[in-house]
C-alpha positions as MATLAB code, in Angstrom:
seq = 'LVISSYSNFTYVGLQNNTISRLNTLGVVEDSYIGTQYGLQDIASMALDASFNMYVLNKNTNSSGFSTNGYLTKITLEDEVISATNIVTSIDNPIDIVYDTIDNTYIYILAVANA';
ca = [
       0.000    0.000    0.000;
       1.318    3.432   -0.928;
      -0.373    6.845   -1.057;
       0.700    9.593   -3.457;
       0.693   13.029   -1.850;
       0.784   14.521   -5.349;
      -2.229   12.815   -6.918;
      -3.950   11.619   -3.706;
      -4.319    8.158   -5.234;
      -3.839    5.094   -3.075;
      -2.096    2.141   -4.734;
      -2.653   -1.389   -3.405;
      -0.545   -4.428   -4.368;
      -2.736   -7.504   -4.718;
      -2.175  -11.253   -4.539;
      -2.940  -11.599   -8.250;
       0.317   -9.704   -9.018;
      -1.438   -6.481  -10.016;
      -1.758   -3.053   -8.429;
      -5.134   -1.367   -8.084;
      -5.620    2.379   -7.730;
      -8.200    4.133   -5.540;
      -9.134    7.802   -5.733;
     -10.273    9.995   -2.843;
     -13.923    9.098   -3.524;
     -13.134    5.394   -3.114;
     -13.482    4.545   -6.813;
     -11.293    1.524   -7.577;
      -9.434    0.917  -10.830;
      -8.686   -2.810  -10.702;
      -5.446   -3.949  -12.347;
      -4.347   -0.343  -12.924;
      -0.855   -1.827  -13.162;
      -1.479   -5.241  -14.669;
       0.332   -8.548  -14.939;
       2.060   -7.491  -18.180;
       4.654   -5.648  -16.050;
       5.973   -8.883  -14.521;
       5.226   -8.228  -10.862;
       5.400  -11.377   -8.746;
       4.373  -11.799   -5.073;
       4.344   -8.082   -4.206;
       5.944   -7.535   -0.787;
       6.108   -3.749   -0.541;
       5.816   -0.503   -2.501;
       7.269    3.017   -2.218;
       7.182    6.312   -4.124;
      10.166    8.602   -4.694;
      10.164   12.424   -4.848;
       9.255   12.282   -8.558;
       6.428    9.848   -7.757;
       8.070    6.917   -9.484;
       6.833    3.716   -7.880;
       9.153    1.016   -6.590;
       7.711   -2.474   -6.132;
       9.519   -5.161   -4.141;
       8.709   -8.596   -5.580;
       9.260  -11.770   -3.560;
       9.106  -14.161   -6.524;
       8.385  -17.095   -4.205;
       9.203  -20.553   -5.582;
       7.115  -23.730   -5.171;
       8.947  -24.558   -1.919;
       7.841  -21.254   -0.393;
      11.288  -19.611   -0.528;
      12.267  -16.394   -2.250;
      15.859  -16.528   -3.448;
      15.388  -14.452   -6.560;
      13.319  -11.445   -5.509;
      13.634   -8.195   -7.420;
      12.854   -4.484   -7.300;
      10.821   -2.962  -10.136;
      10.811    0.768  -10.892;
       7.554    1.926  -12.476;
       7.427    5.377  -14.063;
       3.915    6.819  -13.822;
       2.251    9.856  -15.353;
      -1.420    8.949  -14.834;
      -0.557    5.764  -16.695;
       2.408    3.425  -16.768;
       5.214    4.860  -18.906;
       7.762    2.131  -18.178;
       8.538   -0.721  -15.796;
      12.125   -1.904  -15.290;
      13.687   -4.369  -12.868;
      16.529   -2.388  -11.290;
      17.742   -4.802   -8.580;
      17.612   -8.601   -8.839;
      18.619  -11.721   -6.868;
      17.281  -10.496   -3.504;
      17.026  -13.305   -0.936;
      13.777  -13.245    1.050;
      12.769   -9.600    0.510;
      10.558   -8.119    3.223;
      10.181   -4.357    2.814;
      11.505   -1.207    1.118;
      11.775    2.402    2.240;
      12.597    5.419    0.105;
      14.952    8.008    1.611;
      12.910   11.212    1.577;
      15.730   13.318    3.069;
      18.276   12.984    0.257;
      15.851   11.617   -2.373;
      18.637    9.301   -3.446;
      18.437    5.920   -1.727;
      16.045    3.007   -1.529;
      16.663    0.714    1.406;
      15.741   -2.945    1.046;
      15.102   -5.156    4.072;
      15.737   -8.829    3.359;
      16.675  -11.943    5.303;
      19.752  -13.900    4.202;
      19.287  -17.643    3.799;
      20.697  -19.568    6.726;
];
C-alpha cells in the first residue's frame, strides 16, 4: 500500500500480481498496473520524490522460498510509462523504504538464507 501526496491516489498491491488504484472518492481501478509488467508476489511498494513507484517482488518458488526477488521501478504519469527491474537476486525480501531526506536511496530489508 502506498499513497501519493501529489495525486492523492492510493495504490494497493494484490495477490494476483497487479496493483489497483483508488481515488479519494473510493473509486477503484482494478489492475491499474497489470500482470504485463511482470510483478510477482508483491511484498512492498514506495514512491520517490518524482512519484516513481518502486515495487519489491518476492518471486516465491514452489517450496515457499524467495531466493530471486527483485525491485521494479515503475514510471507513472497517470498511466504506466515504463517498468524496469533495477535490482535482482534479492534473498527473502521483506520491505523497502525510500529516503525522503536525500531523495537518493532506496533501502531494502531482506533476510539472508541460513
